[in-house]
C-alpha positions as CSV (number, residue, x, y, z in Angstrom):
1,X,110.7,99.0,53.0
2,X,109.8,97.4,56.3
3,X,109.5,99.8,59.3
4,X,111.2,98.6,62.4
5,X,108.5,98.3,65.2
6,X,109.6,98.0,68.7
7,X,107.3,97.2,71.6
8,X,107.4,98.4,75.2
9,X,105.4,97.1,78.1
10,X,104.8,99.6,80.9
11,X,104.3,98.0,84.4
12,X,106.1,98.5,87.7
13,X,109.2,98.8,85.5
14,X,109.2,98.9,81.7
15,X,110.2,95.7,80.0
16,X,110.7,95.5,76.2
17,X,109.8,92.4,74.3
18,X,113.5,91.4,74.2
19,X,113.2,90.8,78.0
20,X,115.9,93.2,79.2
21,X,114.8,95.0,82.4
22,X,115.2,98.7,82.2
23,X,116.2,100.1,85.6
24,X,113.7,102.8,86.6
25,X,116.4,105.1,87.9
26,X,118.3,105.0,84.6
27,X,115.3,105.2,82.4
28,X,113.0,107.5,84.3
29,X,113.3,110.3,81.7
30,X,113.0,108.0,78.8
31,X,109.6,106.6,79.4
32,X,106.1,108.2,79.6
33,X,104.1,108.1,82.8
34,X,100.9,106.0,82.8
35,X,98.9,109.2,82.9
36,X,100.8,110.5,79.8
37,X,100.1,107.4,77.9
38,X,96.4,107.6,78.7
39,X,96.3,111.2,77.5
40,X,97.8,110.0,74.2
41,X,94.9,107.6,73.9
42,X,92.5,110.5,73.1
43,X,94.3,112.3,70.2
44,X,98.0,111.6,70.3
45,X,98.0,108.0,69.1
46,X,96.9,106.5,65.7
47,X,95.0,103.7,67.5
48,X,94.1,103.0,71.1
49,X,92.1,100.1,72.6
50,X,91.6,98.4,75.9
51,X,91.9,94.6,76.1
52,X,90.1,93.2,79.2
53,X,91.5,90.0,80.7
54,X,88.0,88.8,81.4
55,X,84.5,89.9,82.5
56,X,84.0,92.1,85.5
57,X,84.5,90.1,88.8
58,X,82.9,90.8,92.1
59,X,85.2,92.1,94.9
60,X,84.5,93.6,98.3
61,X,85.3,97.2,99.1
62,X,86.5,98.6,102.4
63,X,84.1,98.3,105.4
64,X,83.3,101.7,107.0
65,X,80.8,103.4,109.2
66,X,77.8,105.1,107.6
67,X,75.4,107.5,109.4
68,X,76.0,108.7,112.9
69,X,76.4,106.7,116.1
70,X,73.4,106.3,118.5
71,X,73.6,106.2,122.3
72,X,71.3,104.2,124.6
73,X,71.1,106.2,127.8
74,X,68.3,104.0,129.3
75,X,68.5,101.0,131.6
76,X,67.1,98.6,129.0
77,X,67.7,97.6,125.4
78,X,66.4,100.0,122.7
79,X,65.7,99.7,119.0
80,X,67.1,102.9,117.4
81,X,67.0,104.0,113.8
82,X,70.0,105.3,111.8
83,X,69.4,107.0,108.5
84,X,72.4,107.0,106.2
85,X,73.5,107.6,102.6
86,X,76.7,106.3,101.1
87,X,78.2,106.9,97.6
88,X,80.5,104.5,95.9
89,X,82.6,105.7,93.0
90,X,84.9,104.2,90.4
91,X,88.6,103.9,91.1
92,X,91.6,102.8,89.0
93,X,95.3,102.0,89.3
94,X,96.4,105.2,87.6
95,X,94.3,107.5,89.8
96,X,92.7,109.4,86.9
97,X,89.1,110.5,86.4
98,X,87.1,108.3,84.0
99,X,84.3,110.6,83.3
100,X,82.2,110.4,80.1
101,X,83.9,112.2,77.2
102,X,87.4,111.5,78.3
103,X,89.2,109.6,75.5
104,X,90.7,106.7,77.3
105,X,87.6,106.3,79.5
106,X,85.4,106.1,76.4
107,X,87.7,103.5,74.9
108,X,87.5,101.5,78.2
109,X,83.7,101.5,78.4
110,X,83.3,100.8,74.7
111,X,85.6,97.8,75.1
112,X,83.5,96.3,77.9
113,X,80.3,96.9,76.0
114,X,81.7,95.2,72.9
115,X,83.4,92.3,74.8
116,X,80.8,91.5,77.5
117,X,77.7,93.8,76.9
118,X,78.6,95.5,80.2
119,X,77.7,99.1,80.9
120,X,80.2,100.8,83.2
121,X,78.9,102.6,86.3
122,X,80.8,105.7,87.4
123,X,79.0,106.1,90.8
124,X,76.2,104.7,92.9
125,X,74.5,106.1,96.0
126,X,72.8,103.8,98.5
127,X,70.4,105.3,101.1
128,X,68.6,103.5,103.9
129,X,67.2,103.7,107.4
130,X,68.5,100.8,109.5
131,X,67.2,99.8,112.9
132,X,69.8,98.8,115.5
133,X,69.2,96.9,118.7
134,X,71.3,98.8,121.3
135,X,71.7,97.3,124.8
136,X,71.6,99.6,127.8
137,X,74.5,101.9,128.2
138,X,76.0,101.1,124.8
139,X,76.8,102.9,121.5
140,X,75.4,101.6,118.3
141,X,76.4,102.2,114.7
142,X,76.2,100.8,111.1
143,X,79.1,99.5,109.1
144,X,78.7,99.0,105.3
145,X,81.0,97.1,103.0
146,X,80.2,97.9,99.4
147,X,80.2,95.3,96.6
148,X,82.4,96.4,93.6
149,X,83.1,95.0,90.2
150,X,86.8,94.9,89.1
151,X,88.2,94.7,85.6
152,X,91.9,94.2,84.7
153,X,93.5,94.3,81.3
154,X,95.8,96.5,79.3
155,X,95.7,99.4,76.9
156,X,97.3,99.1,73.5
157,X,98.5,102.2,71.7
158,X,99.9,102.5,68.2
159,X,101.9,105.5,67.0
160,X,102.7,106.5,63.4
161,X,106.0,107.9,64.5
162,X,108.1,106.9,67.5
163,X,106.7,108.0,70.9
164,X,109.5,107.8,73.5
165,X,111.4,105.7,70.9
166,X,108.6,103.1,70.4
167,X,105.8,102.6,68.0
168,X,103.7,100.3,70.2
169,X,102.9,100.8,73.9
170,X,101.0,98.6,76.4
171,X,99.7,99.8,79.7
172,X,98.4,97.4,82.4
173,X,95.2,98.9,83.9
174,X,92.8,97.9,86.6
175,X,89.6,99.7,87.5
176,X,86.7,99.1,89.9
177,X,83.1,100.3,89.7
178,X,80.1,100.1,92.2
179,X,77.9,97.1,91.6
180,X,74.9,99.1,92.5
181,X,73.5,97.2,95.5
182,X,73.5,97.8,99.2
183,X,76.5,95.6,99.9
184,X,77.0,94.2,103.3
185,X,75.3,96.2,106.1
186,X,76.0,95.2,109.7
187,X,75.1,96.4,113.2
188,X,77.8,97.1,115.7
189,X,77.7,98.0,119.4
190,X,80.1,98.6,122.2
191,X,80.0,100.1,125.8
192,X,80.1,103.8,126.1
193,X,83.2,105.4,127.5
194,X,82.8,107.6,130.6
195,X,83.3,110.7,128.4
196,X,80.6,109.6,126.0
197,X,78.2,108.8,128.8
198,X,78.7,112.3,130.3
199,X,78.4,114.0,126.9
200,X,75.3,112.1,125.6
201,X,73.5,111.0,128.7
202,X,74.5,113.5,131.5
203,X,73.6,112.0,134.9
204,X,71.1,109.5,133.5
205,X,73.6,106.8,133.0
206,X,76.1,105.4,135.5
207,X,79.3,103.9,134.2
208,X,80.7,103.3,137.6
209,X,81.8,99.7,138.3
210,X,79.6,97.6,140.7
211,X,80.3,98.1,144.4
212,X,80.0,94.4,145.1
213,X,82.8,92.4,143.5
214,X,81.9,89.1,141.7
215,X,82.5,85.9,143.6
216,X,86.0,84.5,143.2
217,X,84.6,81.0,142.5
218,X,81.3,79.8,141.0
219,X,78.5,78.8,143.3
220,X,77.7,75.1,143.8
221,X,76.3,73.5,140.7
222,X,78.7,75.2,138.3
223,X,78.9,78.7,136.7
224,X,76.2,80.6,134.9
225,X,77.8,80.7,131.4
226,X,75.4,80.9,128.4
227,X,76.1,80.6,124.8
228,X,76.3,83.9,122.9
């Protein structure tokens, strides 16, 4: 006797193969959450596998400051060193931890190894000392934008008996990992605010505007503009 097998696809809303959209408000209690499905991958399903859409692709992470800001309280430019350490960690669209020994995570990493001979990295720490050229009276800092690798695909789960009224479930899933390099490291500077000048430089730095206003028109021969 043939067993009737129904398939459900879990995305922003759940869409069965027949193409009828199930309204989330009406079906909220009739479908598992993405987290519940991933938990079934470990020991609740008869079979579970991850199907990547393609090899890991390089993407840029969010740019952010690393290390502390430095303040140039002198009347001339200074080269100042900033020591920093920054750790990049894996992320995914379900918001679950993908540590070693976790069933669905082991399936994910095994799939990438089989498909692309790629070893998944859970975290990477980058440490450097970066020299910044800080003009007089300015604040300097370092921004870093990490390089990440992104993988998208879907989990496929088979159940021997109906799970939420279906034998097969598919879960779209995207995860990112650190690439393991420094990423993009940039120097940034800006003028100190009066409060910063007072806190970091005391009376050694004047932030008052010049007493002699600039001329209202350029002198004969044109202005003194220079390319940046």
